[in-house]
N, CA, C and O atoms as a GROMACS GRO file, in nm:
protein
  436
    1ILE      N    1   2.918  -2.417  -1.122
    1ILE     CA    2   2.936  -2.397  -0.980
    1ILE      C    3   3.050  -2.297  -0.960
    1ILE      O    4   3.153  -2.304  -1.027
    2ILE      N    5   3.028  -2.205  -0.868
    2ILE     CA    6   3.129  -2.104  -0.839
    2ILE      C    7   3.230  -2.161  -0.741
    2ILE      O    8   3.194  -2.219  -0.638
    3LEU      N    9   3.357  -2.145  -0.773
    3LEU     CA   10   3.464  -2.194  -0.688
    3LEU      C   11   3.484  -2.101  -0.569
    3LEU      O   12   3.498  -1.980  -0.587
    4TRP      N   13   3.486  -2.155  -0.448
    4TRP     CA   14   3.506  -2.077  -0.326
    4TRP      C   15   3.654  -2.043  -0.314
    4TRP      O   16   3.739  -2.132  -0.310
    5GLN      N   17   3.684  -1.913  -0.310
    5GLN     CA   18   3.823  -1.871  -0.298
    5GLN      C   19   3.852  -1.831  -0.154
    5GLN      O   20   3.770  -1.770  -0.087
    6THR      N   21   3.971  -1.868  -0.109
    6THR     CA   22   4.009  -1.836   0.028
    6THR      C   23   4.118  -1.730   0.034
    6THR      O   24   4.172  -1.703   0.142
    7ASP      N   25   4.151  -1.670  -0.079
    7ASP     CA   26   4.254  -1.566  -0.079
    7ASP      C   27   4.194  -1.436  -0.129
    7ASP      O   28   4.082  -1.433  -0.178
    8GLY      N   29   4.269  -1.328  -0.116
    8GLY     CA   30   4.222  -1.198  -0.161
    8GLY      C   31   4.169  -1.116  -0.045
    8GLY      O   32   4.172  -1.159   0.071
    9ILE      N   33   4.120  -0.997  -0.077
    9ILE     CA   34   4.072  -0.906   0.027
    9ILE      C   35   3.921  -0.901   0.037
    9ILE      O   36   3.867  -0.817   0.109
   10ALA      N   37   3.852  -0.989  -0.034
   10ALA     CA   38   3.705  -0.985  -0.034
   10ALA      C   39   3.645  -1.030   0.099
   10ALA      O   40   3.527  -1.006   0.125
   11HIS      N   41   3.725  -1.093   0.183
   11HIS     CA   42   3.671  -1.141   0.311
   11HIS      C   43   3.641  -1.026   0.406
   11HIS      O   44   3.540  -1.031   0.477
   12CYS      N   45   3.724  -0.924   0.411
   12CYS     CA   46   3.704  -0.812   0.502
   12CYS      C   47   3.575  -0.735   0.470
   12CYS      O   48   3.495  -0.711   0.561
   13PRO      N   49   3.551  -0.694   0.344
   13PRO     CA   50   3.423  -0.628   0.315
   13PRO      C   51   3.303  -0.718   0.340
   13PRO      O   52   3.196  -0.671   0.380
   14GLY      N   53   3.319  -0.847   0.316
   14GLY     CA   54   3.210  -0.941   0.344
   14GLY      C   55   3.179  -0.948   0.492
   14GLY      O   56   3.062  -0.955   0.530
   15ALA      N   57   3.283  -0.945   0.574
   15ALA     CA   58   3.262  -0.949   0.719
   15ALA      C   59   3.195  -0.821   0.768
   15ALA      O   60   3.108  -0.826   0.855
   16VAL      N   61   3.235  -0.706   0.714
   16VAL     CA   62   3.172  -0.578   0.753
   16VAL      C   63   3.025  -0.578   0.711
   16VAL      O   64   2.939  -0.536   0.788
   17SER      N   65   2.998  -0.624   0.589
   17SER     CA   66   2.860  -0.630   0.541
   17SER      C   67   2.776  -0.726   0.626
   17SER      O   68   2.662  -0.696   0.660
   18LEU      N   69   2.834  -0.840   0.659
   18LEU     CA   70   2.764  -0.936   0.744
   18LEU      C   71   2.734  -0.877   0.881
   18LEU      O   72   2.623  -0.894   0.932
   19LEU      N   73   2.831  -0.809   0.940
   19LEU     CA   74   2.810  -0.747   1.071
   19LEU      C   75   2.699  -0.642   1.066
   19LEU      O   76   2.614  -0.638   1.155
   20ALA      N   77   2.701  -0.558   0.964
   20ALA     CA   78   2.595  -0.456   0.950
   20ALA      C   79   2.459  -0.522   0.931
   20ALA      O   80   2.360  -0.479   0.990
   21GLY      N   81   2.454  -0.626   0.849
   21GLY     CA   82   2.328  -0.698   0.827
   21GLY      C   83   2.277  -0.764   0.953
   21GLY      O   84   2.157  -0.761   0.982
   22LEU      N   85   2.367  -0.825   1.029
   22LEU     CA   86   2.326  -0.889   1.154
   22LEU      C   87   2.276  -0.787   1.256
   22LEU      O   88   2.178  -0.813   1.327
   23LEU      N   89   2.342  -0.672   1.264
   23LEU     CA   90   2.295  -0.567   1.356
   23LEU      C   91   2.156  -0.518   1.316
   23LEU      O   92   2.070  -0.497   1.402
   24MET      N   93   2.134  -0.500   1.187
   24MET     CA   94   2.001  -0.457   1.142
   24MET      C   95   1.897  -0.563   1.171
   24MET      O   96   1.786  -0.532   1.212
   25TRP      N   97   1.933  -0.690   1.151
   25TRP     CA   98   1.839  -0.799   1.176
   25TRP      C   99   1.807  -0.810   1.325
   25TRP      O  100   1.690  -0.822   1.362
   26LEU      N  101   1.909  -0.804   1.410
   26LEU     CA  102   1.885  -0.817   1.554
   26LEU      C  103   1.797  -0.704   1.607
   26LEU      O  104   1.709  -0.728   1.690
   27THR      N  105   1.820  -0.583   1.560
   27THR     CA  106   1.739  -0.472   1.611
   27THR      C  107   1.601  -0.466   1.546
   27THR      O  108   1.516  -0.388   1.590
   28SER      N  109   1.577  -0.548   1.444
   28SER     CA  110   1.444  -0.550   1.384
   28SER      C  111   1.352  -0.652   1.451
   28SER      O  112   1.234  -0.659   1.418
   29LEU      N  113   1.405  -0.730   1.544
   29LEU     CA  114   1.321  -0.825   1.617
   29LEU      C  115   1.221  -0.747   1.702
   29LEU      O  116   1.251  -0.640   1.753
   30SER      N  117   1.103  -0.803   1.715
   30SER     CA  118   0.991  -0.732   1.777
   30SER      C  119   1.021  -0.675   1.916
   30SER      O  120   0.988  -0.559   1.940
   31PRO      N  121   1.082  -0.750   2.008
   31PRO     CA  122   1.106  -0.690   2.141
   31PRO      C  123   1.197  -0.568   2.136
   31PRO      O  124   1.172  -0.469   2.206
   32VAL      N  125   1.301  -0.573   2.055
   32VAL     CA  126   1.393  -0.459   2.046
   32VAL      C  127   1.324  -0.342   1.977
   32VAL      O  128   1.333  -0.228   2.022
   33ARG      N  129   1.256  -0.372   1.867
   33ARG     CA  130   1.192  -0.266   1.789
   33ARG      C  131   1.085  -0.194   1.871
   33ARG      O  132   1.072  -0.072   1.862
   34ARG      N  133   1.009  -0.268   1.951
   34ARG     CA  134   0.901  -0.206   2.029
   34ARG      C  135   0.953  -0.129   2.150
   34ARG      O  136   0.899  -0.023   2.183
   35LYS      N  137   1.055  -0.181   2.217
   35LYS     CA  138   1.104  -0.116   2.339
   35LYS      C  139   1.213  -0.014   2.314
   35LYS      O  140   1.227   0.081   2.392
   36ARG      N  141   1.290  -0.030   2.209
   36ARG     CA  142   1.403   0.059   2.180
   36ARG      C  143   1.396   0.104   2.035
   36ARG      O  144   1.487   0.074   1.957
   37PHE      N  145   1.291   0.174   1.998
   37PHE     CA  146   1.270   0.212   1.858
   37PHE      C  147   1.384   0.296   1.804
   37PHE      O  148   1.422   0.281   1.688
   38GLU      N  149   1.441   0.384   1.886
   38GLU     CA  150   1.551   0.469   1.839
   38GLU      C  151   1.671   0.384   1.799
   38GLU      O  152   1.737   0.412   1.699
   39LEU      N  153   1.699   0.280   1.877
   39LEU     CA  154   1.808   0.189   1.842
   39LEU      C  155   1.779   0.120   1.709
   39LEU      O  156   1.867   0.108   1.624
   40PHE      N  157   1.655   0.074   1.692
   40PHE     CA  158   1.613   0.013   1.566
   40PHE      C  159   1.631   0.110   1.451
   40PHE      O  160   1.686   0.074   1.346
   41TYR      N  161   1.585   0.232   1.468
   41TYR     CA  162   1.588   0.331   1.361
   41TYR      C  163   1.732   0.366   1.321
   41TYR      O  164   1.766   0.362   1.203
   42TYR      N  165   1.814   0.400   1.419
   42TYR     CA  166   1.950   0.443   1.387
   42TYR      C  167   2.037   0.328   1.338
   42TYR      O  168   2.126   0.348   1.255
   43THR      N  169   2.013   0.208   1.387
   43THR     CA  170   2.088   0.093   1.337
   43THR      C  171   2.054   0.065   1.192
   43THR      O  172   2.140   0.021   1.115
   44HIS      N  173   1.931   0.090   1.153
   44HIS     CA  174   1.891   0.065   1.014
   44HIS      C  175   1.946   0.169   0.917
   44HIS      O  176   1.927   0.156   0.796
   45GLN      N  177   2.013   0.270   0.967
   45GLN     CA  178   2.084   0.361   0.877
   45GLN      C  179   2.213   0.298   0.827
   45GLN      O  180   2.283   0.355   0.744
   46LEU      N  181   2.244   0.180   0.877
   46LEU     CA  182   2.361   0.105   0.829
   46LEU      C  183   2.335   0.038   0.694
   46LEU      O  184   2.422  -0.031   0.642
   47TYR      N  185   2.216   0.059   0.636
   47TYR     CA  186   2.186  -0.002   0.507
   47TYR      C  187   2.290   0.037   0.402
   47TYR      O  188   2.324  -0.044   0.316
   48ALA      N  189   2.340   0.160   0.408
   48ALA     CA  190   2.439   0.205   0.310
   48ALA      C  191   2.570   0.128   0.328
   48ALA      O  192   2.631   0.085   0.230
   49VAL      N  193   2.612   0.109   0.452
   49VAL     CA  194   2.733   0.030   0.480
   49VAL      C  195   2.714  -0.112   0.430
   49VAL      O  196   2.803  -0.169   0.368
   50PHE      N  197   2.596  -0.169   0.457
   50PHE     CA  198   2.566  -0.305   0.414
   50PHE      C  199   2.578  -0.318   0.262
   50PHE      O  200   2.643  -0.411   0.213
   51ILE      N  201   2.516  -0.228   0.188
   51ILE     CA  202   2.515  -0.238   0.042
   51ILE      C  203   2.654  -0.212  -0.016
   51ILE      O  204   2.698  -0.286  -0.105
   52ILE      N  205   2.723  -0.110   0.031
   52ILE     CA  206   2.855  -0.077  -0.024
   52ILE      C  207   2.954  -0.190   0.001
   52ILE      O  208   3.026  -0.230  -0.090
   53PHE      N  209   2.958  -0.241   0.123
   53PHE     CA  210   3.054  -0.347   0.152
   53PHE      C  211   3.013  -0.480   0.090
   53PHE      O  212   3.099  -0.563   0.059
   54ALA      N  213   2.883  -0.503   0.070
   54ALA     CA  214   2.840  -0.622  -0.003
   54ALA      C  215   2.886  -0.613  -0.148
   54ALA      O  216   2.928  -0.714  -0.206
   55ALA      N  217   2.879  -0.495  -0.206
   55ALA     CA  218   2.926  -0.476  -0.343
   55ALA      C  219   3.077  -0.497  -0.352
   55ALA      O  220   3.125  -0.556  -0.448
   56LEU      N  221   3.151  -0.448  -0.254
   56LEU     CA  222   3.295  -0.471  -0.253
   56LEU      C  223   3.328  -0.619  -0.236
   56LEU      O  224   3.427  -0.668  -0.289
   57HIS      N  225   3.244  -0.690  -0.162
   57HIS     CA  226   3.266  -0.832  -0.138
   57HIS      C  227   3.232  -0.915  -0.263
   57HIS      O  228   3.310  -1.002  -0.303
   58VAL      N  229   3.117  -0.888  -0.323
   58VAL     CA  230   3.069  -0.968  -0.435
   58VAL      C  231   3.136  -0.927  -0.565
   58VAL      O  232   3.173  -1.012  -0.646
   59GLY      N  233   3.151  -0.798  -0.584
   59GLY     CA  234   3.211  -0.749  -0.708
   59GLY      C  235   3.115  -0.657  -0.781
   59GLY      O  236   3.002  -0.634  -0.737
   60ILE      N  237   3.160  -0.605  -0.893
   60ILE     CA  238   3.083  -0.507  -0.970
   60ILE      C  239   2.953  -0.564  -1.023
   60ILE      O  240   2.860  -0.488  -1.052
   61ASN      N  241   2.943  -0.695  -1.038
   61ASN     CA  242   2.820  -0.755  -1.091
   61ASN      C  243   2.700  -0.729  -1.001
   61ASN      O  244   2.587  -0.728  -1.048
   62LEU      N  245   2.724  -0.708  -0.872
   62LEU     CA  246   2.613  -0.677  -0.782
   62LEU      C  247   2.545  -0.547  -0.821
   62LEU      O  248   2.423  -0.534  -0.808
   63PHE      N  249   2.622  -0.450  -0.869
   63PHE     CA  250   2.564  -0.323  -0.910
   63PHE      C  251   2.466  -0.342  -1.026
   63PHE      O  252   2.364  -0.275  -1.033
   64TYR      N  253   2.498  -0.434  -1.117
   64TYR     CA  254   2.407  -0.461  -1.228
   64TYR      C  255   2.277  -0.524  -1.178
   64TYR      O  256   2.171  -0.499  -1.235
   65ILE      N  257   2.286  -0.603  -1.075
   65ILE     CA  258   2.168  -0.671  -1.022
   65ILE      C  259   2.078  -0.574  -0.946
   65ILE      O  260   1.956  -0.582  -0.957
   66ILE      N  261   2.137  -0.483  -0.869
   66ILE     CA  262   2.057  -0.396  -0.782
   66ILE      C  263   2.039  -0.255  -0.837
   66ILE      O  264   1.985  -0.169  -0.767
   67ALA      N  265   2.083  -0.229  -0.959
   67ALA     CA  266   2.077  -0.092  -1.014
   67ALA      C  267   1.934  -0.038  -1.016
   67ALA      O  268   1.912   0.078  -0.979
   68GLY      N  269   1.838  -0.117  -1.057
   68GLY     CA  270   1.699  -0.072  -1.062
   68GLY      C  271   1.645  -0.038  -0.924
   68GLY      O  272   1.579   0.064  -0.906
   69SER      N  273   1.674  -0.122  -0.827
   69SER     CA  274   1.628  -0.098  -0.690
   69SER      C  275   1.693   0.027  -0.631
   69SER      O  276   1.627   0.105  -0.563
   70VAL      N  277   1.822   0.045  -0.658
   70VAL     CA  278   1.892   0.163  -0.606
   70VAL      C  279   1.835   0.290  -0.670
   70VAL      O  280   1.818   0.391  -0.602
   71PHE      N  281   1.806   0.284  -0.799
   71PHE     CA  282   1.746   0.399  -0.867
   71PHE      C  283   1.612   0.435  -0.805
   71PHE      O  284   1.586   0.553  -0.777
   72LEU      N  285   1.525   0.336  -0.783
   72LEU     CA  286   1.394   0.363  -0.722
   72LEU      C  287   1.410   0.416  -0.579
   72LEU      O  288   1.334   0.504  -0.538
   73PHE      N  289   1.507   0.364  -0.504
   73PHE     CA  290   1.532   0.412  -0.368
   73PHE      C  291   1.575   0.558  -0.369
   73PHE      O  292   1.526   0.637  -0.288
   74ILE      N  293   1.666   0.594  -0.460
   74ILE     CA  294   1.712   0.732  -0.468
   74ILE      C  295   1.598   0.825  -0.509
   74ILE      O  296   1.586   0.935  -0.455
   75MET      N  297   1.514   0.782  -0.601
   75MET     CA  298   1.398   0.862  -0.641
   75MET      C  299   1.302   0.880  -0.524
   75MET      O  300   1.248   0.990  -0.504
   76ASP      N  301   1.280   0.775  -0.446
   76ASP     CA  302   1.193   0.784  -0.328
   76ASP      C  303   1.248   0.884  -0.227
   76ASP      O  304   1.173   0.967  -0.175
   77ARG      N  305   1.377   0.878  -0.200
   77ARG     CA  306   1.439   0.973  -0.106
   77ARG      C  307   1.429   1.116  -0.158
   77ARG      O  308   1.402   1.208  -0.081
   78PHE      N  309   1.451   1.134  -0.287
   78PHE     CA  310   1.440   1.268  -0.345
   78PHE      C  311   1.299   1.322  -0.332
   78PHE      O  312   1.280   1.438  -0.293
   79LEU      N  313   1.198   1.240  -0.363
   79LEU     CA  314   1.059   1.284  -0.352
   79LEU      C  315   1.021   1.313  -0.207
   79LEU      O  316   0.950   1.410  -0.180
   80ARG      N  317   1.067   1.232  -0.114
   80ARG     CA  318   1.040   1.259   0.028
   80ARG      C  319   1.102   1.391   0.071
   80ARG      O  320   1.038   1.470   0.140
   81PHE      N  321   1.225   1.415   0.028
   81PHE     CA  322   1.291   1.541   0.062
   81PHE      C  323   1.215   1.658   0.000
   81PHE      O  324   1.191   1.758   0.067
   82TRP      N  325   1.176   1.645  -0.125
   82TRP     CA  326   1.108   1.754  -0.195
   82TRP      C  327   0.972   1.783  -0.130
   82TRP      O  328   0.936   1.900  -0.112
   83GLN      N  329   0.897   1.680  -0.096
   83GLN     CA  330   0.765   1.698  -0.037
   83GLN      C  331   0.773   1.745   0.108
   83GLN      O  332   0.678   1.807   0.157
   84SER      N  333   0.882   1.719   0.177
   84SER     CA  334   0.892   1.760   0.317
   84SER      C  335   0.928   1.908   0.330
   84SER      O  336   0.931   1.960   0.442
   85ARG      N  337   0.954   1.974   0.221
   85ARG     CA  338   0.987   2.116   0.226
   85ARG      C  339   0.864   2.203   0.248
   85ARG      O  340   0.878   2.320   0.285
   86THR      N  341   0.745   2.149   0.228
   86THR     CA  342   0.623   2.227   0.250
   86THR      C  343   0.595   2.236   0.400
   86THR      O  344   0.633   2.148   0.477
   87THR      N  345   0.529   2.344   0.439
   87THR     CA  346   0.496   2.363   0.581
   87THR      C  347   0.346   2.359   0.600
   87THR      O  348   0.268   2.394   0.511
   88VAL      N  349   0.306   2.316   0.718
   88VAL     CA  350   0.164   2.315   0.756
   88VAL      C  351   0.152   2.377   0.894
   88VAL      O  352   0.248   2.380   0.971
   89ASP      N  353   0.034   2.427   0.924
   89ASP     CA  354   0.005   2.484   1.056
   89ASP      C  355  -0.086   2.389   1.132
   89ASP      O  356  -0.173   2.325   1.073
   90VAL      N  357  -0.067   2.381   1.263
   90VAL     CA  358  -0.156   2.302   1.348
   90VAL      C  359  -0.277   2.390   1.379
   90VAL      O  360  -0.265   2.493   1.444
   91LEU      N  361  -0.395   2.347   1.330
   91LEU     CA  362  -0.517   2.424   1.352
   91LEU      C  363  -0.579   2.394   1.487
   91LEU      O  364  -0.631   2.483   1.554
   92SER      N  365  -0.574   2.266   1.528
   92SER     CA  366  -0.626   2.230   1.660
   92SER      C  367  -0.561   2.100   1.706
   92SER      O  368  -0.512   2.020   1.625
   93ALA      N  369  -0.561   2.081   1.837
   93ALA     CA  370  -0.509   1.958   1.897
   93ALA      C  371  -0.604   1.916   2.008
   93ALA      O  372  -0.649   1.998   2.087
   94LYS      N  373  -0.636   1.786   2.012
   94LYS     CA  374  -0.729   1.735   2.112
   94LYS      C  375  -0.668   1.609   2.174
   94LYS      O  376  -0.623   1.520   2.102
   95CYS      N  377  -0.667   1.602   2.307
   95CYS     CA  378  -0.618   1.484   2.379
   95CYS      C  379  -0.738   1.400   2.423
   95CYS      O  380  -0.834   1.453   2.479
   96PHE      N  381  -0.732   1.270   2.398
   96PHE     CA  382  -0.837   1.178   2.437
   96PHE      C  383  -0.797   1.105   2.564
   96PHE      O  384  -0.678   1.095   2.594
   97PRO      N  385  -0.895   1.053   2.641
   97PRO     CA  386  -0.865   0.983   2.767
   97PRO      C  387  -0.775   0.860   2.748
   97PRO      O  388  -0.702   0.822   2.839
   98CYS      N  389  -0.781   0.799   2.631
   98CYS     CA  390  -0.700   0.679   2.608
   98CYS      C  391  -0.554   0.712   2.580
   98CYS      O  392  -0.471   0.621   2.566
   99GLY      N  393  -0.520   0.840   2.572
   99GLY     CA  394  -0.382   0.881   2.547
   99GLY      C  395  -0.354   0.919   2.403
   99GLY      O  396  -0.243   0.962   2.371
  100ALA      N  397  -0.453   0.904   2.316
  100ALA     CA  398  -0.434   0.941   2.176
  100ALA      C  399  -0.447   1.093   2.160
  100ALA      O  400  -0.514   1.159   2.240
  101VAL      N  401  -0.385   1.145   2.057
  101VAL     CA  402  -0.390   1.288   2.028
  101VAL      C  403  -0.440   1.305   1.886
  101VAL      O  404  -0.393   1.239   1.793
  102GLU      N  405  -0.537   1.395   1.868
  102GLU     CA  406  -0.589   1.426   1.735
  102GLU      C  407  -0.539   1.564   1.694
  102GLU      O  408  -0.562   1.662   1.765
  103LEU      N  409  -0.471   1.570   1.581
  103LEU     CA  410  -0.422   1.697   1.528
  103LEU      C  411  -0.498   1.730   1.401
  103LEU      O  412  -0.518   1.643   1.315
  104THR      N  413  -0.542   1.854   1.388
  104THR     CA  414  -0.600   1.902   1.264
  104THR      C  415  -0.499   1.997   1.202
  104THR      O  416  -0.461   2.098   1.262
  105LEU      N  417  -0.456   1.964   1.080
  105LEU     CA  418  -0.352   2.041   1.013
  105LEU      C  419  -0.408   2.117   0.894
  105LEU      O  420  -0.507   2.074   0.834
  106SER      N  421  -0.346   2.228   0.861
  106SER     CA  422  -0.386   2.303   0.742
  106SER      C  423  -0.331   2.232   0.618
  106SER      O  424  -0.247   2.143   0.628
  107LYS      N  425  -0.381   2.273   0.503
  107LYS     CA  426  -0.328   2.218   0.378
  107LYS      C  427  -0.186   2.268   0.358
  107LYS      O  428  -0.152   2.378   0.403
  108PRO      N  429  -0.101   2.189   0.292
  108PRO     CA  430   0.038   2.234   0.269
  108PRO      C  431   0.042   2.364   0.191
  108PRO      O  432  -0.039   2.387   0.101
  109LYS      N  433   0.137   2.450   0.227
  109LYS     CA  434   0.150   2.580   0.162
  109LYS      C  435   0.240   2.569   0.042
  109LYS      O  436   0.264   2.668  -0.027
   0.00000   0.00000   0.00000
């Protein structure tokens, strides 16, 4: 059993991580996400604050636990960045009565 310590500076990073996690959780609830998507999106950029301060709170052992996930996340971001560098042209656009829009795009250059 791990002994709960009440001294040290680990409480402050834990509180920051908890606050970031709670903000992300609250904005991920369906009513907020559907009506205020921008708030949901920008609040979820706090994932870096959440992970960094959680690591400061828990200790270096957290890095060993999440190293594989962080590596896959970084690779995903790199591939998204690399693939988004290609450009496409809009060949046609059609508006439907229901409010939907159909776009026909060229192949990536």
